[in-house]
Backbone of each chain as nested JSON, in Angstrom:
{
  "chains": [
    {"id": "A", "residues": [
      {"number": 1, "name": "MET", "atoms": {"N": [46.543, 12.384, 153.87], "CA": [46.422, 11.24, 152.95], "C": [46.652, 11.704, 151.515]}},
      {"number": 2, "name": "ALA", "atoms": {"N": [47.451, 10.936, 150.81], "CA": [47.806, 11.339, 149.448], "C": [46.696, 10.991, 148.462]}},
      {"number": 3, "name": "ASN", "atoms": {"N": [46.49, 11.885, 147.531], "CA": [45.543, 11.653, 146.444], "C": [46.297, 11.539, 145.13]}},
      {"number": 4, "name": "ASN", "atoms": {"N": [45.67, 10.905, 144.158], "CA": [46.263, 10.796, 142.827], "C": [45.587, 11.775, 141.876]}},
      {"number": 5, "name": "TYR", "atoms": {"N": [46.415, 12.428, 141.089], "CA": [45.9, 13.409, 140.13], "C": [46.427, 13.103, 138.739]}},
      {"number": 6, "name": "HIS", "atoms": {"N": [45.636, 13.467, 137.763], "CA": [46.075, 13.414, 136.371], "C": [46.204, 14.85, 135.884]}},
      {"number": 7, "name": "ALA", "atoms": {"N": [47.363, 15.178, 135.312], "CA": [47.608, 16.55, 134.861], "C": [47.796, 16.601, 133.353]}},
      {"number": 8, "name": "ARG", "atoms": {"N": [47.211, 17.619, 132.735], "CA": [47.424, 17.915, 131.319], "C": [48.06, 19.305, 131.247]}},
      {"number": 9, "name": "ILE", "atoms": {"N": [49.264, 19.359, 130.706], "CA": [50.053, 20.593, 130.708], "C": [50.246, 21.07, 129.267]}},
      {"number": 10, "name": "TYR", "atoms": {"N": [50.03, 22.359, 129.064], "CA": [50.195, 22.958, 127.739], "C": [51.313, 23.983, 127.81]}},
      {"number": 11, "name": "VAL", "atoms": {"N": [52.346, 23.806, 127.004], "CA": [53.448, 24.765, 126.953], "C": [53.425, 25.415, 125.58]}},
      {"number": 12, "name": "THR", "atoms": {"N": [53.277, 26.722, 125.551], "CA": [53.176, 27.439, 124.272], "C": [54.205, 28.558, 124.221]}},
      {"number": 13, "name": "LEU", "atoms": {"N": [54.642, 28.874, 123.009], "CA": [55.537, 30.016, 122.823], "C": [54.777, 31.299, 123.123]}},
      {"number": 14, "name": "ARG", "atoms": {"N": [55.425, 32.237, 123.779], "CA": [54.816, 33.553, 123.973], "C": [54.502, 34.166, 122.614]}},
      {"number": 15, "name": "SER", "atoms": {"N": [53.45, 34.965, 122.568], "CA": [53.004, 35.49, 121.275], "C": [54.034, 36.401, 120.624]}},
      {"number": 16, "name": "SER", "atoms": {"N": [54.935, 36.957, 121.421], "CA": [55.963, 37.846, 120.868], "C": [57.138, 37.075, 120.264]}},
      {"number": 17, "name": "VAL", "atoms": {"N": [57.151, 35.753, 120.454], "CA": [58.283, 34.943, 119.981], "C": [57.926, 34.296, 118.643]}},
      {"number": 18, "name": "LEU", "atoms": {"N": [58.81, 34.422, 117.677], "CA": [58.591, 33.808, 116.367], "C": [58.57, 32.288, 116.484]}},
      {"number": 19, "name": "ASP", "atoms": {"N": [57.775, 31.642, 115.629], "CA": [57.656, 30.191, 115.651], "C": [57.96, 29.639, 114.253]}},
      {"number": 20, "name": "PRO", "atoms": {"N": [59.244, 29.416, 113.947], "CA": [59.609, 28.951, 112.603], "C": [59.0, 27.598, 112.261]}},
      {"number": 21, "name": "ALA", "atoms": {"N": [58.871, 26.71, 113.25], "CA": [58.269, 25.404, 112.975], "C": [56.799, 25.579, 112.591]}},
      {"number": 22, "name": "GLY", "atoms": {"N": [56.112, 26.474, 113.31], "CA": [54.717, 26.751, 112.98], "C": [54.576, 27.325, 111.584]}},
      {"number": 23, "name": "THR", "atoms": {"N": [55.496, 28.216, 111.218], "CA": [55.468, 28.807, 109.877], "C": [55.668, 27.739, 108.807]}},
      {"number": 24, "name": "ALA", "atoms": {"N": [56.582, 26.794, 109.073], "CA": [56.839, 25.714, 108.11], "C": [55.614, 24.82, 107.958]}},
      {"number": 25, "name": "VAL", "atoms": {"N": [54.968, 24.508, 109.077], "CA": [53.766, 23.675, 109.014], "C": [52.656, 24.411, 108.27]}},
      {"number": 26, "name": "GLU", "atoms": {"N": [52.524, 25.705, 108.537], "CA": [51.495, 26.49, 107.844], "C": [51.722, 26.479, 106.339]}},
      {"number": 27, "name": "SER", "atoms": {"N": [52.984, 26.603, 105.938], "CA": [53.323, 26.559, 104.521], "C": [52.948, 25.194, 103.93]}},
      {"number": 28, "name": "GLY", "atoms": {"N": [53.221, 24.112, 104.679], "CA": [52.847, 22.775, 104.22], "C": [51.349, 22.611, 104.083]}},
      {"number": 29, "name": "ILE", "atoms": {"N": [50.61, 23.169, 105.02], "CA": [49.146, 23.071, 104.961], "C": [48.607, 23.822, 103.746]}},
      {"number": 30, "name": "LYS", "atoms": {"N": [49.171, 24.999, 103.495], "CA": [48.72, 25.774, 102.33], "C": [49.015, 25.014, 101.039]}},
      {"number": 31, "name": "GLN", "atoms": {"N": [50.154, 24.318, 101.0], "CA": [50.489, 23.522, 99.807], "C": [49.538, 22.347, 99.621]}},
      {"number": 32, "name": "MET", "atoms": {"N": [48.896, 21.91, 100.705], "CA": [47.875, 20.865, 100.591], "C": [46.579, 21.423, 100.003]}},
      {"number": 33, "name": "GLY", "atoms": {"N": [46.505, 22.746, 99.89], "CA": [45.323, 23.358, 99.296], "C": [44.416, 24.079, 100.282]}},
      {"number": 34, "name": "TYR", "atoms": {"N": [44.798, 24.078, 101.55], "CA": [43.96, 24.741, 102.551], "C": [44.478, 26.157, 102.775]}},
      {"number": 35, "name": "SER", "atoms": {"N": [44.022, 27.066, 101.919], "CA": [44.566, 28.416, 101.944], "C": [44.011, 29.252, 103.096]}},
      {"number": 36, "name": "GLY", "atoms": {"N": [42.952, 28.775, 103.736], "CA": [42.323, 29.556, 104.803], "C": [42.947, 29.361, 106.164]}},
      {"number": 37, "name": "VAL", "atoms": {"N": [44.055, 28.632, 106.217], "CA": [44.707, 28.37, 107.506], "C": [45.763, 29.43, 107.78]}},
      {"number": 38, "name": "GLU", "atoms": {"N": [45.784, 29.952, 108.988], "CA": [46.828, 30.909, 109.369], "C": [47.061, 30.856, 110.871]}},
      {"number": 39, "name": "GLY", "atoms": {"N": [48.136, 31.5, 111.296], "CA": [48.432, 31.599, 112.724], "C": [48.766, 30.261, 113.372]}},
      {"number": 40, "name": "VAL", "atoms": {"N": [49.451, 29.38, 112.641], "CA": [49.814, 28.072, 113.209], "C": [50.94, 28.253, 114.238]}},
      {"number": 41, "name": "ARG", "atoms": {"N": [50.688, 27.755, 115.446], "CA": [51.689, 27.829, 116.515], "C": [51.813, 26.439, 117.114]}},
      {"number": 42, "name": "ILE", "atoms": {"N": [53.046, 26.014, 117.317], "CA": [53.276, 24.653, 117.801], "C": [53.81, 24.69, 119.227]}},
      {"number": 43, "name": "GLY", "atoms": {"N": [53.167, 23.972, 120.097], "CA": [53.599, 23.885, 121.483], "C": [53.717, 22.443, 121.923]}},
      {"number": 44, "name": "LYS", "atoms": {"N": [53.883, 22.265, 123.229], "CA": [54.011, 20.918, 123.778], "C": [52.792, 20.596, 124.635]}},
      {"number": 45, "name": "TYR", "atoms": {"N": [52.431, 19.334, 124.621], "CA": [51.315, 18.845, 125.424], "C": [51.855, 17.69, 126.26]}},
      {"number": 46, "name": "ILE", "atoms": {"N": [51.8, 17.816, 127.563], "CA": [52.409, 16.814, 128.446], "C": [51.353, 16.278, 129.404]}},
      {"number": 47, "name": "GLU", "atoms": {"N": [51.302, 14.975, 129.522], "CA": [50.408, 14.338, 130.48], "C": [51.235, 13.627, 131.538]}},
      {"number": 48, "name": "MET", "atoms": {"N": [50.765, 13.639, 132.772], "CA": [51.439, 12.869, 133.818], "C": [50.468, 12.589, 134.959]}},
      {"number": 49, "name": "LYS", "atoms": {"N": [50.821, 11.605, 135.759], "CA": [50.096, 11.358, 136.997], "C": [50.99, 11.788, 138.146]}},
      {"number": 50, "name": "LEU", "atoms": {"N": [50.382, 12.28, 139.215], "CA": [51.18, 12.628, 140.38], "C": [50.362, 12.425, 141.654]}},
      {"number": 51, "name": "THR", "atoms": {"N": [51.074, 12.222, 142.735], "CA": [50.42, 12.125, 144.035], "C": [50.665, 13.427, 144.786]}},
      {"number": 52, "name": "ALA", "atoms": {"N": [49.641, 13.878, 145.496], "CA": [49.747, 15.129, 146.243], "C": [48.764, 15.086, 147.407]}},
      {"number": 53, "name": "GLU", "atoms": {"N": [49.033, 15.91, 148.394], "CA": [48.149, 15.985, 149.574], "C": [46.736, 16.428, 149.181]}},
      {"number": 54, "name": "ASP", "atoms": {"N": [46.702, 17.464, 148.378], "CA": [45.426, 18.02, 147.942], "C": [45.658, 18.799, 146.647]}},
      {"number": 55, "name": "GLU", "atoms": {"N": [44.598, 19.451, 146.163], "CA": [44.705, 20.137, 144.879], "C": [45.731, 21.268, 144.926]}},
      {"number": 56, "name": "THR", "atoms": {"N": [45.784, 21.98, 146.04], "CA": [46.752, 23.079, 146.174], "C": [48.175, 22.556, 146.076]}},
      {"number": 57, "name": "ASP", "atoms": {"N": [48.445, 21.438, 146.759], "CA": [49.772, 20.826, 146.711], "C": [50.096, 20.385, 145.278]}},
      {"number": 58, "name": "ALA", "atoms": {"N": [49.124, 19.792, 144.592], "CA": [49.345, 19.351, 143.213], "C": [49.696, 20.545, 142.323]}},
      {"number": 59, "name": "LYS", "atoms": {"N": [48.967, 21.654, 142.501], "CA": [49.238, 22.844, 141.681], "C": [50.627, 23.413, 141.975]}},
      {"number": 60, "name": "THR", "atoms": {"N": [51.026, 23.408, 143.253], "CA": [52.35, 23.905, 143.627], "C": [53.438, 23.056, 142.969]}},
      {"number": 61, "name": "GLN", "atoms": {"N": [53.278, 21.726, 143.045], "CA": [54.256, 20.832, 142.409], "C": [54.349, 21.11, 140.913]}},
      {"number": 62, "name": "LEU", "atoms": {"N": [53.184, 21.228, 140.271], "CA": [53.175, 21.411, 138.818], "C": [53.775, 22.755, 138.413]}},
      {"number": 63, "name": "ASP", "atoms": {"N": [53.495, 23.8, 139.216], "CA": [54.101, 25.106, 138.915], "C": [55.626, 25.01, 138.927]}},
      {"number": 64, "name": "ARG", "atoms": {"N": [56.163, 24.32, 139.929], "CA": [57.624, 24.202, 140.006], "C": [58.179, 23.363, 138.872]}},
      {"number": 65, "name": "ILE", "atoms": {"N": [57.488, 22.253, 138.567], "CA": [57.944, 21.37, 137.484], "C": [57.927, 22.123, 136.148]}},
      {"number": 66, "name": "CYS", "atoms": {"N": [56.869, 22.896, 135.917], "CA": [56.775, 23.655, 134.66], "C": [57.844, 24.736, 134.592]}},
      {"number": 67, "name": "ASP", "atoms": {"N": [57.981, 25.495, 135.692], "CA": [58.933, 26.609, 135.707], "C": [60.371, 26.147, 135.537]}},
      {"number": 68, "name": "ARG", "atoms": {"N": [60.693, 25.023, 136.138], "CA": [62.089, 24.615, 136.178], "C": [62.467, 23.595, 135.123]}},
      {"number": 69, "name": "LEU", "atoms": {"N": [61.491, 22.878, 134.582], "CA": [61.856, 21.764, 133.698], "C": [61.135, 21.794, 132.352]}},
      {"number": 70, "name": "LEU", "atoms": {"N": [59.833, 22.014, 132.365], "CA": [59.061, 21.816, 131.135], "C": [59.017, 23.045, 130.246]}},
      {"number": 71, "name": "ALA", "atoms": {"N": [59.015, 24.219, 130.857], "CA": [58.901, 25.441, 130.06], "C": [60.113, 26.333, 130.286]}},
      {"number": 72, "name": "ASN", "atoms": {"N": [60.452, 27.098, 129.276], "CA": [61.459, 28.15, 129.412], "C": [60.695, 29.458, 129.602]}},
      {"number": 73, "name": "PRO", "atoms": {"N": [60.647, 29.971, 130.83], "CA": [59.775, 31.117, 131.109], "C": [60.126, 32.374, 130.306]}},
      {"number": 74, "name": "VAL", "atoms": {"N": [61.335, 32.416, 129.757], "CA": [61.719, 33.588, 128.962], "C": [60.916, 33.643, 127.665]}},
      {"number": 75, "name": "ILE", "atoms": {"N": [60.664, 32.496, 127.061], "CA": [60.001, 32.493, 125.755], "C": [58.688, 31.707, 125.736]}},
      {"number": 76, "name": "GLU", "atoms": {"N": [58.376, 31.012, 126.84], "CA": [57.196, 30.155, 126.808], "C": [56.236, 30.445, 127.974]}},
      {"number": 77, "name": "ASN", "atoms": {"N": [54.963, 30.244, 127.71], "CA": [53.938, 30.235, 128.75], "C": [53.506, 28.798, 128.986]}},
      {"number": 78, "name": "TYR", "atoms": {"N": [52.923, 28.554, 130.141], "CA": [52.326, 27.232, 130.35], "C": [51.009, 27.385, 131.102]}},
      {"number": 79, "name": "CYS", "atoms": {"N": [50.169, 26.391, 130.94], "CA": [49.007, 26.284, 131.803], "C": [48.716, 24.805, 131.967]}},
      {"number": 80, "name": "PHE", "atoms": {"N": [47.94, 24.458, 132.959], "CA": [47.633, 23.035, 133.144], "C": [46.24, 22.858, 133.723]}},
      {"number": 81, "name": "GLU", "atoms": {"N": [45.719, 21.659, 133.536], "CA": [44.442, 21.238, 134.111], "C": [44.71, 19.979, 134.92]}},
      {"number": 82, "name": "ILE", "atoms": {"N": [44.082, 19.863, 136.068], "CA": [44.256, 18.636, 136.842], "C": [42.897, 18.037, 137.202]}},
      {"number": 83, "name": "ASP", "atoms": {"N": [42.872, 16.72, 137.232], "CA": [41.7, 15.971, 137.698], "C": [42.152, 15.032, 138.8]}},
      {"number": 84, "name": "ARG", "atoms": {"N": [41.355, 14.922, 139.824], "CA": [41.664, 13.943, 140.864], "C": [41.179, 12.574, 140.398]}},
      {"number": 85, "name": "LEU", "atoms": {"N": [42.053, 11.578, 140.543], "CA": [41.698, 10.222, 140.16], "C": [41.091, 9.529, 141.362]}},
      {"number": 86, "name": "VAL", "atoms": {"N": [39.907, 9.0, 141.182], "CA": [39.238, 8.305, 142.27], "C": [39.366, 6.81, 142.036]}},
      {"number": 87, "name": "SER", "atoms": {"N": [39.967, 6.116, 142.971], "CA": [40.121, 4.665, 142.818], "C": [38.918, 3.96, 143.427]}},
      {"number": 88, "name": "GLY", "atoms": {"N": [38.723, 2.737, 142.987], "CA": [37.619, 1.959, 143.561], "C": [36.825, 1.271, 142.483]}}
    ]},
    {"id": "B", "residues": [
      {"number": 1, "name": "MET", "atoms": {"N": [28.717, 31.083, 102.929], "CA": [29.518, 32.125, 103.589], "C": [30.547, 31.491, 104.5]}},
      {"number": 2, "name": "ALA", "atoms": {"N": [31.77, 32.0, 104.432], "CA": [32.855, 31.393, 105.211], "C": [32.841, 31.894, 106.652]}},
      {"number": 3, "name": "ASN", "atoms": {"N": [33.119, 31.002, 107.544], "CA": [33.264, 31.351, 108.958], "C": [34.705, 31.141, 109.388]}},
      {"number": 4, "name": "ASN", "atoms": {"N": [35.067, 31.814, 110.456], "CA": [36.413, 31.658, 111.004], "C": [36.366, 30.778, 112.249]}},
      {"number": 5, "name": "TYR", "atoms": {"N": [37.313, 29.874, 112.331], "CA": [37.376, 28.961, 113.468], "C": [38.767, 28.995, 114.09]}},
      {"number": 6, "name": "HIS", "atoms": {"N": [38.788, 28.739, 115.381], "CA": [40.061, 28.551, 116.082], "C": [40.137, 27.094, 116.501]}},
      {"number": 7, "name": "ALA", "atoms": {"N": [41.257, 26.439, 116.159], "CA": [41.399, 25.014, 116.459], "C": [42.543, 24.768, 117.426]}},
      {"number": 8, "name": "ARG", "atoms": {"N": [42.311, 23.877, 118.358], "CA": [43.359, 23.394, 119.272], "C": [43.506, 21.888, 119.029]}},
      {"number": 9, "name": "ILE", "atoms": {"N": [44.708, 21.498, 118.606], "CA": [44.946, 20.111, 118.195], "C": [45.944, 19.46, 119.155]}},
      {"number": 10, "name": "TYR", "atoms": {"N": [45.636, 18.254, 119.572], "CA": [46.505, 17.502, 120.482], "C": [46.979, 16.253, 119.764]}},
      {"number": 11, "name": "VAL", "atoms": {"N": [48.284, 16.1, 119.636], "CA": [48.849, 14.902, 119.013], "C": [49.618, 14.146, 120.083]}},
      {"number": 12, "name": "THR", "atoms": {"N": [49.215, 12.92, 120.328], "CA": [49.849, 12.134, 121.403], "C": [50.325, 10.8, 120.843]}},
      {"number": 13, "name": "LEU", "atoms": {"N": [51.366, 10.272, 121.458], "CA": [51.84, 8.938, 121.086], "C": [50.808, 7.905, 121.512]}},
      {"number": 14, "name": "ARG", "atoms": {"N": [50.587, 6.9, 120.681], "CA": [49.718, 5.795, 121.083], "C": [50.282, 5.152, 122.341]}},
      {"number": 15, "name": "SER", "atoms": {"N": [49.376, 4.614, 123.158], "CA": [49.823, 4.107, 124.461], "C": [50.763, 2.913, 124.313]}},
      {"number": 16, "name": "SER", "atoms": {"N": [50.701, 2.233, 123.179], "CA": [51.58, 1.075, 122.98], "C": [52.988, 1.477, 122.55]}},
      {"number": 17, "name": "VAL", "atoms": {"N": [53.197, 2.763, 122.271], "CA": [54.491, 3.231, 121.767], "C": [55.307, 3.811, 122.92]}},
      {"number": 18, "name": "LEU", "atoms": {"N": [56.549, 3.385, 123.023], "CA": [57.438, 3.904, 124.059], "C": [57.716, 5.39, 123.852]}},
      {"number": 19, "name": "ASP", "atoms": {"N": [57.896, 6.125, 124.945], "CA": [58.15, 7.567, 124.884], "C": [59.443, 7.889, 125.64]}},
      {"number": 20, "name": "PRO", "atoms": {"N": [60.589, 7.752, 124.95], "CA": [61.875, 7.988, 125.633], "C": [62.001, 9.408, 126.18]}},
      {"number": 21, "name": "ALA", "atoms": {"N": [61.461, 10.401, 125.455], "CA": [61.548, 11.781, 125.943], "C": [60.746, 11.927, 127.238]}},
      {"number": 22, "name": "GLY", "atoms": {"N": [59.576, 11.301, 127.265], "CA": [58.769, 11.338, 128.478], "C": [59.486, 10.672, 129.646]}},
      {"number": 23, "name": "THR", "atoms": {"N": [60.148, 9.554, 129.369], "CA": [60.901, 8.858, 130.413], "C": [62.024, 9.738, 130.944]}},
      {"number": 24, "name": "ALA", "atoms": {"N": [62.712, 10.455, 130.048], "CA": [63.797, 11.339, 130.461], "C": [63.267, 12.484, 131.324]}},
      {"number": 25, "name": "VAL", "atoms": {"N": [62.142, 13.059, 130.923], "CA": [61.547, 14.148, 131.709], "C": [61.113, 13.626, 133.078]}},
      {"number": 26, "name": "GLU", "atoms": {"N": [60.523, 12.434, 133.099], "CA": [60.096, 11.85, 134.369], "C": [61.28, 11.652, 135.304]}},
      {"number": 27, "name": "SER", "atoms": {"N": [62.395, 11.198, 134.744], "CA": [63.608, 11.03, 135.547], "C": [64.071, 12.377, 136.11]}},
      {"number": 28, "name": "GLY", "atoms": {"N": [64.018, 13.414, 135.281], "CA": [64.399, 14.748, 135.742], "C": [63.497, 15.261, 136.854]}},
      {"number": 29, "name": "ILE", "atoms": {"N": [62.204, 14.999, 136.713], "CA": [61.247, 15.444, 137.738], "C": [61.52, 14.723, 139.06]}},
      {"number": 30, "name": "LYS", "atoms": {"N": [61.803, 13.428, 138.976], "CA": [62.092, 12.668, 140.197], "C": [63.362, 13.203, 140.872]}},
      {"number": 31, "name": "GLN", "atoms": {"N": [64.342, 13.602, 140.052], "CA": [65.584, 14.166, 140.612], "C": [65.341, 15.508, 141.278]}},
      {"number": 32, "name": "MET", "atoms": {"N": [64.252, 16.187, 140.884], "CA": [63.881, 17.439, 141.563], "C": [63.267, 17.146, 142.931]}},
      {"number": 33, "name": "GLY", "atoms": {"N": [62.952, 15.877, 143.19], "CA": [62.393, 15.512, 144.483], "C": [60.926, 15.142, 144.457]}},
      {"number": 34, "name": "TYR", "atoms": {"N": [60.318, 15.176, 143.28], "CA": [58.899, 14.836, 143.185], "C": [58.766, 13.368, 142.801]}},
      {"number": 35, "name": "SER", "atoms": {"N": [58.823, 12.507, 143.817], "CA": [58.858, 11.07, 143.561], "C": [57.486, 10.519, 143.181]}},
      {"number": 36, "name": "GLY", "atoms": {"N": [56.428, 11.295, 143.392], "CA": [55.081, 10.8, 143.122], "C": [54.629, 10.976, 141.688]}},
      {"number": 37, "name": "VAL", "atoms": {"N": [55.543, 11.414, 140.824], "CA": [55.17, 11.636, 139.424], "C": [55.461, 10.382, 138.612]}},
      {"number": 38, "name": "GLU", "atoms": {"N": [54.524, 10.005, 137.757], "CA": [54.764, 8.866, 136.866], "C": [53.913, 9.01, 135.61]}},
      {"number": 39, "name": "GLY", "atoms": {"N": [54.217, 8.163, 134.65], "CA": [53.426, 8.133, 133.415], "C": [53.538, 9.406, 132.599]}},
      {"number": 40, "name": "VAL", "atoms": {"N": [54.731, 10.007, 132.558], "CA": [54.898, 11.241, 131.779], "C": [54.924, 10.904, 130.289]}},
      {"number": 41, "name": "ARG", "atoms": {"N": [54.062, 11.547, 129.533], "CA": [54.006, 11.34, 128.08], "C": [54.017, 12.716, 127.418]}},
      {"number": 42, "name": "ILE", "atoms": {"N": [54.828, 12.866, 126.408], "CA": [54.986, 14.163, 125.757], "C": [54.383, 14.135, 124.361]}},
      {"number": 43, "name": "GLY", "atoms": {"N": [53.515, 15.073, 124.096], "CA": [52.898, 15.181, 122.782], "C": [53.026, 16.593, 122.247]}},
      {"number": 44, "name": "LYS", "atoms": {"N": [52.303, 16.854, 121.166], "CA": [52.324, 18.174, 120.562], "C": [50.975, 18.854, 120.738]}},
      {"number": 45, "name": "TYR", "atoms": {"N": [51.038, 20.174, 120.862], "CA": [49.828, 20.99, 120.983], "C": [49.918, 22.058, 119.908]}},
      {"number": 46, "name": "ILE", "atoms": {"N": [48.961, 22.07, 119.009], "CA": [49.027, 22.974, 117.861], "C": [47.771, 23.845, 117.826]}},
      {"number": 47, "name": "GLU", "atoms": {"N": [47.972, 25.127, 117.656], "CA": [46.848, 26.055, 117.51], "C": [46.867, 26.64, 116.103]}},
      {"number": 48, "name": "MET", "atoms": {"N": [45.699, 26.865, 115.544], "CA": [45.634, 27.546, 114.247], "C": [44.252, 28.162, 114.055]}},
      {"number": 49, "name": "LYS", "atoms": {"N": [44.187, 29.099, 113.133], "CA": [42.899, 29.64, 112.699], "C": [42.635, 29.117, 111.307]}},
      {"number": 50, "name": "LEU", "atoms": {"N": [41.378, 28.881, 110.977], "CA": [41.053, 28.46, 109.623], "C": [39.676, 28.978, 109.236]}},
      {"number": 51, "name": "THR", "atoms": {"N": [39.479, 29.111, 107.931], "CA": [38.158, 29.483, 107.43], "C": [37.507, 28.244, 106.852]}},
      {"number": 52, "name": "ALA", "atoms": {"N": [36.203, 28.11, 107.076], "CA": [35.471, 26.944, 106.581], "C": [34.015, 27.338, 106.406]}},
      {"number": 53, "name": "GLU", "atoms": {"N": [33.325, 26.565, 105.568], "CA": [31.899, 26.815, 105.316], "C": [31.094, 26.699, 106.606]}},
      {"number": 54, "name": "ASP", "atoms": {"N": [31.357, 25.624, 107.332], "CA": [30.632, 25.354, 108.568], "C": [31.486, 24.422, 109.436]}},
      {"number": 55, "name": "GLU", "atoms": {"N": [30.941, 23.999, 110.559], "CA": [31.714, 23.191, 111.489], "C": [32.12, 21.853, 110.864]}},
      {"number": 56, "name": "THR", "atoms": {"N": [31.226, 21.265, 110.1], "CA": [31.54, 19.985, 109.45], "C": [32.715, 20.138, 108.501]}},
      {"number": 57, "name": "ASP", "atoms": {"N": [32.709, 21.225, 107.725], "CA": [33.807, 21.488, 106.791], "C": [35.106, 21.702, 107.559]}},
      {"number": 58, "name": "ALA", "atoms": {"N": [35.047, 22.436, 108.657], "CA": [36.246, 22.675, 109.468], "C": [36.808, 21.357, 109.996]}},
      {"number": 59, "name": "LYS", "atoms": {"N": [35.926, 20.47, 110.472], "CA": [36.385, 19.179, 110.993], "C": [37.0, 18.318, 109.89]}},
      {"number": 60, "name": "THR", "atoms": {"N": [36.395, 18.368, 108.696], "CA": [36.945, 17.602, 107.567], "C": [38.343, 18.09, 107.215]}},
      {"number": 61, "name": "GLN", "atoms": {"N": [38.505, 19.428, 107.143], "CA": [39.826, 19.994, 106.86], "C": [40.839, 19.553, 107.909]}},
      {"number": 62, "name": "LEU", "atoms": {"N": [40.446, 19.662, 109.182], "CA": [41.385, 19.349, 110.265], "C": [41.752, 17.863, 110.274]}},
      {"number": 63, "name": "ASP", "atoms": {"N": [40.771, 16.999, 109.985], "CA": [41.079, 15.561, 109.925], "C": [42.152, 15.288, 108.863]}},
      {"number": 64, "name": "ARG", "atoms": {"N": [42.0, 15.925, 107.703], "CA": [42.978, 15.688, 106.63], "C": [44.338, 16.257, 107.001]}},
      {"number": 65, "name": "ILE", "atoms": {"N": [44.334, 17.469, 107.585], "CA": [45.6, 18.106, 107.975], "C": [46.316, 17.257, 109.022]}},
      {"number": 66, "name": "CYS", "atoms": {"N": [45.565, 16.734, 109.991], "CA": [46.176, 15.91, 111.035], "C": [46.693, 14.599, 110.465]}},
      {"number": 67, "name": "ASP", "atoms": {"N": [45.871, 13.927, 109.648], "CA": [46.251, 12.626, 109.106], "C": [47.472, 12.713, 108.215]}},
      {"number": 68, "name": "ARG", "atoms": {"N": [47.537, 13.785, 107.432], "CA": [48.578, 13.84, 106.405], "C": [49.798, 14.638, 106.814]}},
      {"number": 69, "name": "LEU", "atoms": {"N": [49.664, 15.522, 107.815], "CA": [50.794, 16.414, 108.1], "C": [51.197, 16.44, 109.569]}},
      {"number": 70, "name": "LEU", "atoms": {"N": [50.239, 16.541, 110.47], "CA": [50.589, 16.811, 111.866], "C": [50.879, 15.548, 112.661]}},
      {"number": 71, "name": "ALA", "atoms": {"N": [50.171, 14.465, 112.352], "CA": [50.342, 13.238, 113.127], "C": [50.808, 12.107, 112.225]}},
      {"number": 72, "name": "ASN", "atoms": {"N": [51.549, 11.189, 112.797], "CA": [51.902, 9.954, 112.115], "C": [50.931, 8.89, 112.619]}},
      {"number": 73, "name": "PRO", "atoms": {"N": [49.942, 8.53, 111.81], "CA": [48.865, 7.654, 112.317], "C": [49.353, 6.284, 112.787]}},
      {"number": 74, "name": "VAL", "atoms": {"N": [50.558, 5.893, 112.351], "CA": [51.083, 4.597, 112.778], "C": [51.404, 4.607, 114.273]}},
      {"number": 75, "name": "ILE", "atoms": {"N": [51.904, 5.724, 114.775], "CA": [52.337, 5.76, 116.178], "C": [51.636, 6.83, 117.005]}},
      {"number": 76, "name": "GLU", "atoms": {"N": [50.841, 7.679, 116.357], "CA": [50.238, 8.794, 117.093], "C": [48.717, 8.854, 116.93]}},
      {"number": 77, "name": "ASN", "atoms": {"N": [48.066, 9.322, 117.957], "CA": [46.652, 9.686, 117.901], "C": [46.536, 11.201, 117.884]}},
      {"number": 78, "name": "TYR", "atoms": {"N": [45.408, 11.687, 117.423], "CA": [45.17, 13.125, 117.539], "C": [43.721, 13.373, 117.909]}},
      {"number": 79, "name": "CYS", "atoms": {"N": [43.467, 14.516, 118.491], "CA": [42.104, 14.984, 118.659], "C": [42.155, 16.505, 118.598]}},
      {"number": 80, "name": "PHE", "atoms": {"N": [41.014, 17.114, 118.38], "CA": [41.026, 18.582, 118.301], "C": [39.715, 19.149, 118.815]}},
      {"number": 81, "name": "GLU", "atoms": {"N": [39.783, 20.42, 119.188], "CA": [38.611, 21.186, 119.595], "C": [38.546, 22.405, 118.693]}},
      {"number": 82, "name": "ILE", "atoms": {"N": [37.34, 22.779, 118.286], "CA": [37.224, 23.997, 117.482], "C": [36.187, 24.937, 118.092]}},
      {"number": 83, "name": "ASP", "atoms": {"N": [36.472, 26.224, 117.946], "CA": [35.523, 27.269, 118.338], "C": [35.309, 28.169, 117.143]}},
      {"number": 84, "name": "ARG", "atoms": {"N": [34.075, 28.563, 116.934], "CA": [33.812, 29.536, 115.865], "C": [34.13, 30.928, 116.395]}},
      {"number": 85, "name": "LEU", "atoms": {"N": [34.87, 31.675, 115.598], "CA": [35.217, 33.044, 115.987], "C": [34.137, 33.982, 115.462]}},
      {"number": 86, "name": "VAL", "atoms": {"N": [33.575, 34.75, 116.345], "CA": [32.53, 35.68, 115.948], "C": [33.146, 37.07, 115.887]}},
      {"number": 87, "name": "SER", "atoms": {"N": [33.076, 37.693, 114.72], "CA": [33.624, 39.043, 114.584], "C": [32.545, 40.071, 114.898]}},
      {"number": 88, "name": "GLY", "atoms": {"N": [32.981, 41.249, 115.201], "CA": [32.009, 42.315, 115.48], "C": [32.355, 43.049, 116.753]}}
    ]}
  ]
}
């Protein structure tokens, strides 16, 4: 029987990869007067619903979706959290 | 005395706003064979370190940074989590 899950996926640049967008945002924040801000890194946050047999199946689907579509494994890491949606 | 905090910020499109990028990703996922995926929404995930007097000060700084720089309040919501970094 299929279950419904809600997934929250975080895709971040690997720490060894430069983040020019993050640097630009950090510069903007400092110009606002917040000099104590540093290490700004910008990633992606993706939400979706999916149906799966069980939690293991949901994780397998999400691993493939992240590896092949959402993240570039050469320069990005990903992680995700899933919750089972209970109807009723 | 200043404390160091680590912030994780999530910027998401308001639910009333269309997300063409999310729709495109959802179409791609379905073409991979995962027909049970729906409601894909793409947002931003931002990490940074900041110094602040206390947690209240850190939240005030982050609210201003999000309102004025990271999110467009007309079409986006934001939320954040902060952790105090303990040195030693």
